[in-house]
PAVOLO-651175 format. One line per 3 residues: number of its first residue (from 1); for each residue x, y negated, z of N, C-alpha, C. Coordinates in nm, 4 decimals. Layout:
! residues N
NUM = X,Y,Z,X,Y,Z,X,Y,Z ~ ...
! end
This chain:
! residues 205
1 = 0.1490,1.6250,0.7267,0.1838,1.5158,0.8009,0.1631,1.5480,0.9918 ~ 0.2807,1.5623,1.0662,0.2569,1.6211,1.1792,0.1785,1.4910,1.2611 ~ 0.1239,1.5611,1.3578,0.0446,1.4484,1.4838,0.1795,1.3423,1.4966
4 = 0.3184,1.3476,1.5062,0.3726,1.2356,1.5714,0.4311,1.1521,1.4318 ~ 0.4215,1.2132,1.3612,0.4961,1.1390,1.2545,0.4294,0.9923,1.2141 ~ 0.4922,0.8793,1.2364,0.3940,0.7600,1.2368,0.4921,0.6599,1.1379
7 = 0.6060,0.7244,1.0219,0.6680,0.6330,0.9599,0.6265,0.6962,0.8401 ~ 0.6448,0.5904,0.7072,0.6232,0.6142,0.5916,0.7129,0.5298,0.4844 ~ 0.7130,0.5880,0.3576,0.8245,0.5165,0.2680,0.7049,0.4092,0.1836
10 = 0.7776,0.3098,0.1529,0.7368,0.2077,0.0571,0.8152,0.1014,-0.0088 ~ 0.7827,0.0364,-0.0916,0.8382,-0.0551,-0.1235,0.7979,-0.2200,-0.0524 ~ 0.9383,-0.2903,-0.0310,0.9143,-0.4003,0.0170,0.8253,-0.5233,-0.0602
13 = 0.8969,-0.5279,-0.1880,0.8477,-0.6439,-0.3094,0.8251,-0.5433,-0.4209 ~ 0.7446,-0.6316,-0.5041,0.7523,-0.5753,-0.6768,0.8902,-0.5474,-0.7570 ~ 0.8018,-0.4625,-0.8301,0.9448,-0.4128,-0.9169,0.9385,-0.3249,-1.0339
16 = 1.0228,-0.3583,-1.1154,0.9644,-0.2891,-1.2802,1.0560,-0.2119,-1.3599 ~ 0.9999,-0.1452,-1.3958,1.0648,-0.0474,-1.5002,1.0637,-0.0424,-1.6163 ~ 1.1170,0.0046,-1.7363,1.0944,-0.0025,-1.9051,1.1480,0.1491,-1.9219
19 = 1.0348,0.1875,-2.0520,1.0738,0.3357,-2.1414,1.0427,0.2819,-2.2629 ~ 1.1240,0.3340,-2.3444,1.0546,0.3225,-2.4789,1.0439,0.4838,-2.5378 ~ 0.9941,0.5094,-2.6595,0.9680,0.6191,-2.7134,0.9126,0.5899,-2.8212
22 = 0.9751,0.6262,-2.9648,0.9128,0.6246,-3.1276,0.8819,0.4825,-3.1295 ~ 0.9153,0.3576,-3.0842,0.8560,0.2391,-3.1048,0.7611,0.2104,-2.9991 ~ 0.7155,0.2994,-2.9337,0.5901,0.2410,-2.8170,0.7112,0.2338,-2.6806
25 = 0.6283,0.1073,-2.6070,0.7135,0.0409,-2.5228,0.6579,0.0495,-2.3890 ~ 0.6829,0.1035,-2.2868,0.6077,0.1546,-2.1578,0.6591,0.0309,-2.0615 ~ 0.6074,-0.0250,-2.0026,0.6436,-0.1319,-1.8823,0.5738,-0.1183,-1.7591
28 = 0.6447,-0.0665,-1.6390,0.6083,0.0140,-1.5114,0.6140,-0.1187,-1.4227 ~ 0.5051,-0.1591,-1.3784,0.5194,-0.2498,-1.2626,0.4570,-0.1729,-1.1005 ~ 0.5570,-0.1931,-1.0081,0.5284,-0.1604,-0.8739,0.5129,-0.2176,-0.7896
31 = 0.3830,-0.2363,-0.7090,0.4078,-0.3430,-0.6143,0.3259,-0.2189,-0.4941 ~ 0.3796,-0.3544,-0.3427,0.3530,-0.3045,-0.2486,0.2042,-0.3299,-0.2349 ~ 0.1019,-0.2382,-0.1532,-0.0485,-0.2291,-0.1769,-0.1075,-0.1833,-0.0795
34 = -0.2083,-0.2554,0.0115,-0.2853,-0.2145,0.1252,-0.4442,-0.2194,0.0704 ~ -0.4744,-0.2978,-0.0121,-0.5889,-0.3631,0.0033,-0.6535,-0.3301,-0.1429 ~ -0.7575,-0.2241,-0.1186,-0.7933,-0.2078,-0.2635,-0.8757,-0.2974,-0.3279
37 = -0.9335,-0.3762,-0.2741,-0.9968,-0.5115,-0.3488,-0.8811,-0.6136,-0.4602 ~ -0.7477,-0.5906,-0.4206,-0.6751,-0.6697,-0.5058,-0.6204,-0.5959,-0.6332 ~ -0.7032,-0.4614,-0.6556,-0.6774,-0.4579,-0.7734,-0.7082,-0.5356,-0.8971
40 = -0.8021,-0.5455,-0.9089,-0.8887,-0.6160,-1.0164,-0.7830,-0.7717,-1.0371 ~ -0.7340,-0.8157,-0.9055,-0.6640,-0.9239,-0.9735,-0.5081,-0.8791,-1.0073 ~ -0.4492,-0.7789,-0.9799,-0.3164,-0.7377,-1.0232,-0.3295,-0.7097,-1.1619
43 = -0.4438,-0.6518,-1.2293,-0.4803,-0.5637,-1.3361,-0.4925,-0.7041,-1.4561 ~ -0.6181,-0.8180,-1.4123,-0.6129,-0.9427,-1.4706,-0.4730,-0.9743,-1.4834 ~ -0.4086,-0.9973,-1.4206,-0.2721,-1.0516,-1.4229,-0.1864,-1.0104,-1.5505
46 = -0.1789,-0.8758,-1.5294,-0.0811,-0.7862,-1.6282,-0.1484,-0.8074,-1.7674 ~ -0.2997,-0.8098,-1.7516,-0.3495,-0.8676,-1.8966,-0.3323,-0.9854,-1.9449 ~ -0.3216,-1.0695,-1.8907,-0.2931,-1.1943,-1.9219,-0.1457,-1.2254,-1.9618
49 = -0.0899,-1.1700,-1.8937,0.0751,-1.1475,-1.9299,0.1120,-1.0560,-2.0470 ~ 0.0205,-0.9563,-2.0672,0.0606,-0.8602,-2.1863,-0.0660,-0.8422,-2.2781 ~ -0.1336,-0.9595,-2.3181,-0.2598,-0.9804,-2.4031,-0.2328,-0.8458,-2.5442
52 = -0.1689,-0.8319,-2.5933,-0.1458,-0.7402,-2.7191,-0.0948,-0.5903,-2.6685 ~ -0.0760,-0.5526,-2.5451,-0.0743,-0.4316,-2.5018,-0.2438,-0.3723,-2.4964 ~ -0.1823,-0.2242,-2.5734,-0.2856,-0.1291,-2.5819,-0.3608,-0.0404,-2.4448
55 = -0.3006,-0.0177,-2.3180,-0.3570,0.0131,-2.2418,-0.2569,-0.0595,-2.0851 ~ -0.3434,-0.0369,-1.9954,-0.3086,-0.0770,-1.8517,-0.3445,0.0444,-1.7911 ~ -0.2153,0.1193,-1.7467,-0.3031,0.2474,-1.6854,-0.2137,0.2555,-1.5738
58 = -0.2729,0.2815,-1.4664,-0.2385,0.2663,-1.3043,-0.2688,0.3908,-1.2448 ~ -0.1828,0.3969,-1.0997,-0.2495,0.4906,-0.9928,-0.1907,0.4314,-0.8778 ~ -0.2613,0.4462,-0.7777,-0.2299,0.4054,-0.6163,-0.2331,0.5218,-0.5017
61 = -0.1597,0.4963,-0.4095,-0.1350,0.5953,-0.3266,-0.1319,0.4968,-0.1748 ~ -0.2448,0.5482,-0.0687,-0.2573,0.4481,0.0397,-0.2224,0.5526,0.1815 ~ -0.1980,0.5077,0.2614,-0.1765,0.5927,0.3886,-0.0622,0.6812,0.3628
64 = -0.0226,0.7720,0.4584,0.0737,0.8904,0.4512,-0.0229,1.0333,0.4201 ~ -0.1686,1.0072,0.3903,-0.2263,1.1499,0.3827,-0.1856,1.1575,0.2206 ~ -0.1655,1.2334,0.1824,-0.1919,1.2529,0.0727,-0.3124,1.2711,-0.0413
67 = -0.4149,1.2393,0.0176,-0.5545,1.2657,-0.0306,-0.6190,1.1461,-0.0700 ~ -0.5271,1.0405,-0.0496,-0.5980,0.9028,-0.0747,-0.4877,0.8436,-0.1599 ~ -0.6054,0.8518,-0.2747,-0.5239,0.7738,-0.4149,-0.6697,0.7917,-0.5048
70 = -0.5759,0.7246,-0.6126,-0.6999,0.6894,-0.7543,-0.6064,0.6549,-0.8538 ~ -0.6674,0.7109,-0.9749,-0.5768,0.7138,-1.0843,-0.7021,0.6453,-1.2083 ~ -0.6156,0.5773,-1.3593,-0.6785,0.5102,-1.3961,-0.5928,0.5722,-1.5565
73 = -0.6535,0.6104,-1.6536,-0.5944,0.6735,-1.7434,-0.5881,0.5234,-1.8828 ~ -0.7480,0.4463,-1.8502,-0.7474,0.3207,-1.9175,-0.7347,0.3619,-2.0821 ~ -0.8201,0.4939,-2.0984,-0.8265,0.5119,-2.2581,-0.7322,0.5941,-2.3272
76 = -0.6138,0.6204,-2.2461,-0.5523,0.7236,-2.3022,-0.6013,0.8772,-2.2557 ~ -0.5227,0.9907,-2.3443,-0.6403,1.1299,-2.3204,-0.6106,1.1308,-2.1520 ~ -0.7120,1.1891,-2.1176,-0.6907,1.2002,-1.9907,-0.5976,1.3387,-1.9111
79 = -0.5377,1.2803,-1.8086,-0.4383,1.3663,-1.7098,-0.3279,1.3216,-1.7810 ~ -0.2857,1.2054,-1.8944,-0.1451,1.1797,-1.9597,-0.0697,1.0284,-1.8784 ~ -0.1942,0.9905,-1.8189,-0.1130,0.8494,-1.7659,-0.1624,0.8310,-1.6008
82 = -0.2667,0.8162,-1.5339,-0.2888,0.8128,-1.4083,-0.2093,0.9056,-1.3526 ~ -0.2318,1.0434,-1.3878,-0.1734,1.1320,-1.3284,-0.0529,1.1428,-1.2868 ~ 0.0505,1.1346,-1.4048,0.1956,1.1334,-1.3844,0.2401,1.0426,-1.2960
85 = 0.2023,0.8756,-1.3350,0.1672,0.7825,-1.2437,0.1845,0.8604,-1.0762 ~ 0.0939,0.9275,-1.0547,0.0880,0.9328,-0.8904,0.1810,1.0302,-0.8664 ~ 0.1961,1.1160,-0.9461,0.2855,1.2998,-0.9603,0.4580,1.1939,-0.9163
88 = 0.4717,1.0741,-0.9285,0.5604,1.0436,-0.9247,0.6211,0.9669,-0.7910 ~ 0.4732,0.9245,-0.7277,0.4734,0.8339,-0.5868,0.4576,0.9838,-0.5153 ~ 0.4131,1.0439,-0.5427,0.4183,1.1999,-0.4363,0.5665,1.2508,-0.4464
91 = 0.6258,1.2571,-0.5699,0.7422,1.3603,-0.5464,0.8245,1.2565,-0.4628 ~ 0.8263,1.1299,-0.5074,0.9223,1.0481,-0.4317,0.9051,1.0124,-0.3051 ~ 0.7657,1.0469,-0.2507,0.7094,1.0619,-0.1150,0.7030,0.8973,-0.0941
94 = 0.6586,0.8252,-0.1579,0.6388,0.6728,-0.1152,0.4422,0.6352,-0.1426 ~ 0.4308,0.5729,-0.0244,0.2770,0.5268,0.0025,0.2850,0.4016,0.0093 ~ 0.1112,0.3559,0.0039,0.0859,0.2008,0.0311,0.1678,0.1348,-0.1085
97 = 0.1597,0.1648,-0.2089,0.1926,0.1382,-0.3576,0.0982,0.1396,-0.4278 ~ 0.1029,0.0692,-0.5371,0.0395,0.0735,-0.6900,0.1506,0.0815,-0.7661 ~ 0.0907,0.1343,-0.9183,0.2092,0.1232,-1.0259,0.0944,0.1043,-1.1548
100 = 0.1012,-0.0151,-1.2090,0.0560,-0.0385,-1.3285,0.1298,-0.0062,-1.4694 ~ 0.0938,0.0803,-1.5492,0.2136,0.0941,-1.6608,0.1223,0.0320,-1.7992 ~ 0.1756,-0.0736,-1.8402,0.1606,-0.1430,-1.9471,0.2354,-0.0689,-2.1077
103 = 0.1150,-0.0518,-2.1818,0.1814,0.0302,-2.2699,0.1656,-0.0285,-2.4241 ~ 0.2582,-0.0565,-2.4934,0.2725,-0.1442,-2.6398,0.2494,0.0038,-2.7494 ~ 0.2002,-0.0052,-2.8031,0.1749,0.1162,-2.9117,0.2820,0.0906,-3.0029
106 = 0.3408,0.1604,-3.0712,0.4621,0.1715,-3.1271,0.4032,0.2195,-3.3085 ~ 0.2809,0.2884,-3.3109,0.2750,0.3331,-3.4724,0.2624,0.4815,-3.4469 ~ 0.3514,0.5306,-3.3723,0.3841,0.7006,-3.3543,0.3071,0.7663,-3.2814
109 = 0.2224,0.8653,-3.2751,0.1753,0.9304,-3.1599,0.2704,1.0404,-3.0441 ~ 0.2696,0.9868,-2.9542,0.3612,1.1002,-2.8712,0.3113,1.1806,-2.8221 ~ 0.1677,1.2271,-2.8460,0.0963,1.3624,-2.8136,0.1396,1.3623,-2.6857
112 = 0.0550,1.4626,-2.6087,0.0358,1.4882,-2.4625,0.1415,1.4871,-2.3624 ~ 0.2644,1.5865,-2.4441,0.3731,1.6433,-2.3158,0.4765,1.4411,-2.3662 ~ 0.4697,1.4249,-2.4391,0.5389,1.2714,-2.4778,0.4804,1.1513,-2.3751
115 = 0.3565,1.1592,-2.3917,0.2769,1.0759,-2.3083,0.2921,1.1042,-2.1529 ~ 0.3079,1.2398,-2.1430,0.3326,1.2551,-1.9669,0.4338,1.1972,-1.9389 ~ 0.5980,1.2440,-2.0148,0.7013,1.2000,-1.9761,0.7033,1.0553,-2.0217
118 = 0.6514,0.9783,-2.0814,0.6864,0.8466,-2.1081,0.6197,0.7688,-1.9468 ~ 0.4833,0.7945,-1.9445,0.4436,0.7262,-1.8103,0.4921,0.7754,-1.6406 ~ 0.5382,0.8930,-1.6638,0.6402,0.9734,-1.5297,0.7850,0.8744,-1.5392
121 = 0.8154,0.8372,-1.6607,0.9657,0.8108,-1.6337,0.9837,0.6768,-1.6379 ~ 0.8752,0.5914,-1.6609,0.8514,0.4426,-1.6261,0.8323,0.4072,-1.5270 ~ 0.7383,0.4857,-1.4235,0.7354,0.4750,-1.2976,0.8468,0.4980,-1.2197
124 = 0.9293,0.5969,-1.2695,1.0330,0.6295,-1.2057,1.1657,0.5254,-1.2034 ~ 1.1217,0.4773,-1.3259,1.2445,0.3551,-1.3511,1.2196,0.2180,-1.2694 ~ 1.0846,0.1708,-1.2768,1.0491,0.0732,-1.1661,1.0853,0.1082,-1.0277
127 = 1.0548,0.2283,-0.9534,1.0652,0.2814,-0.8652,1.2177,0.2425,-0.8115 ~ 1.2943,0.3161,-0.9047,1.4444,0.3103,-0.8828,1.5084,0.1559,-0.9159 ~ 1.4264,0.0767,-0.9319,1.4818,-0.0863,-0.9616,1.4318,-0.1598,-0.8150
130 = 1.3530,-0.0902,-0.7527,1.3002,-0.1581,-0.6124,1.3987,-0.0911,-0.5168 ~ 1.3730,-0.1489,-0.4064,1.4104,-0.1142,-0.2872,1.3345,-0.0224,-0.1909 ~ 1.3673,0.1090,-0.1401,1.2620,0.1677,-0.0815,1.2813,0.1621,0.0555
133 = 1.1937,0.1248,0.1370,1.2085,0.1059,0.2853,1.0914,0.1906,0.3643 ~ 1.1794,0.2176,0.4830,1.0485,0.2823,0.5888,0.9636,0.1704,0.6913 ~ 0.8484,0.2120,0.6722,0.7838,0.1504,0.7751,0.6911,0.2500,0.8730
136 = 0.6409,0.1776,0.9725,0.5537,0.2353,1.0953,0.4063,0.2306,1.0542 ~ 0.3267,0.3540,1.0837,0.1910,0.3334,1.0269,0.1180,0.2696,1.1816 ~ 0.0410,0.1595,1.1490,0.0275,0.0780,1.2570,-0.1323,0.0822,1.2339
139 = -0.1976,0.0542,1.3941,-0.3370,0.0594,1.4253,-0.3618,-0.0920,1.4183 ~ -0.4607,-0.1721,1.4006,-0.5342,-0.3081,1.4332,-0.6193,-0.2984,1.5036 ~ -0.6195,-0.3752,1.6159,-0.6948,-0.3677,1.7338,-0.7291,-0.5172,1.7502
142 = -0.8341,-0.5421,1.7988,-0.8739,-0.6943,1.8748,-0.9475,-0.6879,2.0339 ~ -0.8872,-0.7328,2.0914,-0.9274,-0.7884,2.2261,-0.9734,-0.8900,2.2153 ~ -1.0557,-0.9098,2.3270,-1.1695,-1.0168,2.3609,-1.1237,-1.0288,2.5024
145 = -1.1387,-1.1277,2.5450,-1.1089,-1.1397,2.7143,-1.1670,-1.3072,2.7658 ~ -1.1675,-1.2850,2.8926,-1.1511,-1.4294,2.9583,-1.0465,-1.5506,2.9430 ~ -1.0900,-1.6343,2.9224,-0.9253,-1.7279,2.9298,-0.8937,-1.7367,3.0548
148 = -0.9334,-1.6787,3.1598,-0.8637,-1.6733,3.3413,-0.8037,-1.5304,3.3089 ~ -0.7939,-1.4671,3.2167,-0.7296,-1.3433,3.1760,-0.6362,-1.3545,3.0983 ~ -0.6408,-1.4880,3.0027,-0.5137,-1.5130,2.9070,-0.3317,-1.4531,2.9678
151 = -0.3201,-1.4775,3.0987,-0.1616,-1.4688,3.1370,-0.1184,-1.3196,3.1131 ~ -0.2370,-1.2683,3.1867,-0.2145,-1.0883,3.1984,-0.2052,-1.0248,3.0101 ~ -0.2873,-1.0618,2.9633,-0.3065,-1.0200,2.8052,-0.1753,-1.0400,2.7341
154 = -0.1602,-1.1942,2.7774,-0.0296,-1.2479,2.6543,0.1183,-1.1651,2.7237 ~ 0.1280,-1.1285,2.8852,0.2188,-1.0222,2.9224,0.2222,-0.8753,2.8157 ~ 0.1227,-0.8551,2.8136,0.1129,-0.7461,2.7591,0.1542,-0.6918,2.6348
157 = 0.0915,-0.8298,2.5536,0.1327,-0.8691,2.4028,0.2987,-0.8508,2.4116 ~ 0.3682,-0.9373,2.4788,0.5040,-0.9769,2.4886,0.5874,-0.8568,2.5120 ~ 0.5430,-0.7770,2.6309,0.6326,-0.6892,2.6619,0.6173,-0.5507,2.5588
160 = 0.5232,-0.5360,2.4903,0.5038,-0.4322,2.3857,0.5354,-0.5087,2.3123 ~ 0.6117,-0.5924,2.2805,0.6203,-0.6360,2.1086,0.5376,-0.6277,2.0267 ~ 0.3839,-0.6608,2.0589,0.2485,-0.6403,1.9572,0.3024,-0.7825,1.8463
163 = 0.2499,-0.7168,1.7254,0.2536,-0.8071,1.6165,0.0872,-0.8918,1.6440 ~ 0.0527,-0.9963,1.6693,-0.0381,-1.0746,1.6748,-0.0827,-1.1249,1.5525 ~ -0.1908,-1.0912,1.4381,-0.2338,-1.1312,1.3376,-0.3298,-1.2622,1.3517
166 = -0.3999,-1.2415,1.4531,-0.4677,-1.3962,1.4651,-0.4820,-1.3959,1.5919 ~ -0.5064,-1.5377,1.6176,-0.5721,-1.5394,1.7835,-0.6633,-1.6707,1.7731 ~ -0.7643,-1.6514,1.8889,-0.8537,-1.7583,1.9109,-0.8699,-1.7904,2.0255
169 = -0.8010,-1.8930,2.1117,-0.8294,-1.8774,2.2740,-0.9419,-2.0566,2.2745 ~ -1.0378,-1.9814,2.3176,-1.1339,-2.0793,2.3178,-1.1750,-2.0498,2.4460 ~ -1.3267,-2.0758,2.5015,-1.3881,-1.9971,2.6510,-1.3630,-1.8674,2.6714
172 = -1.4192,-1.8141,2.5339,-1.3661,-1.6522,2.4868,-1.2766,-1.6298,2.4247 ~ -1.1510,-1.5624,2.4434,-1.0724,-1.5417,2.3686,-1.0774,-1.4316,2.2992 ~ -0.9792,-1.4566,2.1820,-0.9812,-1.3192,2.1069,-0.8269,-1.3300,2.0096
175 = -0.7678,-1.1911,2.0257,-0.6411,-1.1760,1.9627,-0.6341,-1.0452,1.8887 ~ -0.6281,-1.0326,1.7632,-0.6401,-0.9536,1.6903,-0.4474,-0.8914,1.6180 ~ -0.4181,-0.8020,1.6316,-0.2628,-0.7558,1.6929,-0.2872,-0.6002,1.6327
178 = -0.1365,-0.5797,1.5643,-0.1026,-0.4871,1.5064,-0.0134,-0.3856,1.5980 ~ -0.0122,-0.2462,1.5900,0.0401,-0.1723,1.6965,0.0808,-0.0539,1.6320 ~ 0.1683,0.0028,1.6629,0.2481,0.1300,1.6247,0.1864,0.2270,1.6414
181 = 0.1403,0.3302,1.6099,0.0648,0.4144,1.6291,0.1080,0.4843,1.7681 ~ 0.2423,0.5227,1.7611,0.2832,0.6044,1.8858,0.2790,0.5227,2.0093 ~ 0.2622,0.3679,2.0009,0.2315,0.2841,2.1299,0.0787,0.2775,2.1788
184 = 0.0019,0.3487,2.0875,-0.1492,0.3024,2.1116,-0.2017,0.3161,2.2618 ~ -0.1792,0.4415,2.2685,-0.2344,0.5118,2.4288,-0.1735,0.4460,2.5370 ~ -0.0521,0.3796,2.5040,0.0023,0.3242,2.6535,-0.0360,0.1712,2.6354
187 = -0.0438,0.1299,2.5448,-0.0930,-0.0679,2.5118,-0.2112,-0.0645,2.5390 ~ -0.3102,0.0199,2.4598,-0.4472,0.0025,2.5010,-0.4805,0.0307,2.6404 ~ -0.4280,0.1425,2.6891,-0.4116,0.1821,2.8213,-0.4089,0.0547,2.9496
190 = -0.3270,0.0254,2.9056,-0.3014,-0.1398,3.0013,-0.3602,-0.2182,2.9625 ~ -0.4358,-0.2691,2.8390,-0.5205,-0.3582,2.8354,-0.6610,-0.3166,2.8803 ~ -0.7004,-0.1785,2.8808,-0.8047,-0.1802,2.9678,-0.8426,-0.1919,3.0944
193 = -0.7105,-0.1898,3.1863,-0.7024,-0.2177,3.3010,-0.7157,-0.4052,3.3462 ~ -0.7205,-0.4672,3.2270,-0.7447,-0.6005,3.2383,-0.8782,-0.6545,3.2503 ~ -0.9294,-0.7452,3.3379,-1.0298,-0.7247,3.4030,-1.1698,-0.7776,3.2941
196 = -1.2351,-0.7110,3.2567,-1.3330,-0.7485,3.1754,-1.3174,-0.7839,2.9999 ~ -1.1610,-0.7021,2.9569,-1.1398,-0.7371,2.8308,-1.2103,-0.6104,2.7422 ~ -1.2504,-0.6693,2.6425,-1.3139,-0.5533,2.5551,-1.2344,-0.5619,2.4329
199 = -1.1802,-0.3783,2.4208,-1.0914,-0.3750,2.3027,-1.1526,-0.2791,2.1790 ~ -1.1225,-0.3644,2.0527,-1.2325,-0.2770,1.9453,-1.1104,-0.2615,1.8588 ~ -1.1456,-0.1150,1.7959,-1.0259,-0.0496,1.7070,-1.1042,-0.0836,1.5819
202 = -0.9940,-0.1733,1.4635,-1.0453,-0.2349,1.3734,-0.9961,-0.1115,1.2345 ~ -0.8771,-0.0979,1.2178,-0.8525,-0.0312,1.0875,-0.6585,0.0319,1.1402 ~ -0.6231,0.1073,1.0161,-0.5212,0.1654,1.0477,-0.4335,0.1209,0.8917
205 = -0.3140,0.0647,0.9437,-0.2451,0.0039,0.7987,-0.0811,0.0869,0.7769
! end
């Protein structure tokens, strides 16, 4: 990834795909995904939806960096489920996404190549059913300032078309906002000129 590349491809809403082989059924669920804490909720929801399924295997990717991911084979032979799911995410160049494949066992063993193909194909089906969109890599910052500086700060927010995530206007004011990576230097430079404004980087999304 080049220094100036600040866009990535992802899905904008959940999608599903299905693949069948020798009686086994593989249902793939793809989710837009930014928060690792939501894994438990996603898996719990699918387990309640599919209580009789034997496996709930998954992989996710976060950020445009190819090294930020996790895979889980959930009892399938090592490397036959989570990794093939991840490989589809990498080859289709999508991130900030989680795919869970729910498997119903059909009574016939598929073998390692069969499993890899099934998890890969179900994932591809789910992604092809969804719509892939391009989004910008954004940083989240917090700026704290005095009430008297409100107009100066809000002018910068408006001029730069910043997305405000939360705001608290009391004696001491605080705004949390999202800003496209390419704009960071310019906007933060302007905010730093506001008298007594305190700027804090929170995270990249």
